[in-house]
Structures are given as C-alpha cells and as structure tokens.
C-alpha positions as CSV (number, residue, x, y, z in Angstrom):
1,L,16.4,-4.2,3.9
2,L,13.0,-4.5,1.2
3,K,11.3,-7.1,-0.6
4,N,12.3,-5.4,-4.2
5,K,16.4,-7.0,-2.4
6,E,17.5,-2.5,-1.9
7,T,19.5,-2.2,0.7
8,I,18.9,1.2,1.9
9,I,20.4,3.3,4.8
10,S,18.4,5.9,6.3
11,E,17.0,7.6,9.9
12,V,13.6,5.7,10.2
13,I,10.5,7.4,12.5
14,E,8.3,4.1,12.9
15,S,4.8,5.1,13.2
16,I,2.5,4.1,16.3
17,D,0.7,1.3,15.5
18,G,3.5,0.2,13.7
19,S,2.4,-0.2,10.2
20,T,3.9,2.1,8.3
21,Y,8.4,3.8,8.5
22,Q,9.2,6.9,7.9
23,L,12.0,6.9,5.7
24,V,14.4,10.9,6.4
25,D,16.7,10.9,3.5
26,P,17.6,7.5,2.4
27,R,20.4,6.3,0.2
28,V,21.2,2.6,-1.8
29,V,23.8,0.8,0.4
30,L,26.2,0.3,-3.1
31,L,28.6,-2.8,-2.6
32,Q,31.8,-1.7,-4.7
33,A,34.1,-3.7,-3.7
34,S,35.5,-6.1,-0.4
35,K,39.0,-8.0,-0.8
36,P,40.7,-8.9,2.6
37,T,42.5,-7.4,4.0
38,E,46.7,-7.6,4.7
39,D,46.4,-10.1,7.9
40,G,44.1,-12.2,5.6
41,N,42.0,-12.5,9.1
42,S,38.6,-10.3,8.0
43,T,37.4,-8.2,4.4
44,S,37.7,-4.9,3.0
45,T,34.6,-3.7,1.7
46,T,33.8,-0.5,-0.6
47,I,30.5,1.1,-0.3
48,S,29.0,3.6,-2.0
49,Y,25.5,5.8,-1.6
50,T,22.5,6.8,-4.4
51,D,19.7,8.9,-3.4
52,W,17.2,6.1,-3.6
53,L,13.8,7.8,-5.4
54,P,16.0,10.5,-7.0
55,L,13.5,11.7,-9.1
56,S,11.5,13.2,-6.3
57,E,11.9,16.3,-4.7
58,S,11.5,15.4,-1.1
59,R,13.9,12.9,0.6
60,N,11.1,11.9,3.4
61,F,8.8,9.1,2.4
62,T,6.5,7.5,4.2
63,I,6.9,2.9,3.8
64,D,3.7,0.6,4.0
65,G,6.1,-1.6,7.0
66,D,4.6,-4.5,4.0
67,Y,7.5,-3.9,1.7
68,V,10.2,-3.5,4.5
69,V,11.5,-7.7,5.5
70,L,14.1,-6.2,8.0
71,I,16.1,-3.1,9.9
72,T,18.3,-3.8,11.7
73,D,21.3,-1.3,13.3
74,P,23.9,-0.5,10.9
75,I,27.4,-1.0,11.9
76,E,29.2,2.3,12.6
77,S,31.5,2.3,10.0
78,L,28.6,2.8,8.1
79,V,26.3,5.5,9.9
80,Q,30.1,7.5,9.6
81,S,29.9,7.4,5.8
82,Y,26.6,8.2,5.5
83,T,26.5,11.0,7.9
84,Q,29.3,12.3,5.5
85,A,27.1,11.4,2.4
86,R,24.5,13.1,3.8
87,Q,26.7,16.6,4.8
88,N,28.7,16.3,2.0
89,G,24.9,16.3,0.1
C-alpha cells in the first residue's frame, strides 16, 4: 500500500539499509466486484491489474521507503493470479 492509496502487487527487493525498495513488474490491483458466496459465509472478489507507471519503458522501479505505507504477503490466490497476468503480458 502506497501513500497515494494505490494497492500494488510486485516482487519486492528491500535495500540493505531499508531506505528504498526495488519493485519488479509492479501492477496496480483493482477490485472489480465483491459478492457473497452461495453459502453466504464469505465473499467472492473479482480483481484486475493494470501496469504501475504504464508509460515507463522499464518495468523495474526503485522507490523511497517513505512512500510505502504497508508491505504484506498477499493471499495465495492473488499471487497465482498476478503470476499468470505477468506471464500473459
């Protein structure tokens, strides 16, 4: 989660001193829809991705650590979806 409230998913490499992060092929995560499952005990969410900074020739970025609000491990289904989106271009 970035300070501008964008939620992105990316491979992340932290600098040795923790002041910067390298983002490898970051994508903005967009929530398309959320609806209750048939059993009513949870929700089903549809997401899509868009390139972060789509006009950049590079797909690797180094950002200042102060720009990052939160880093967390995503749920496995999101990792699989992101990996598939990267493979499909």
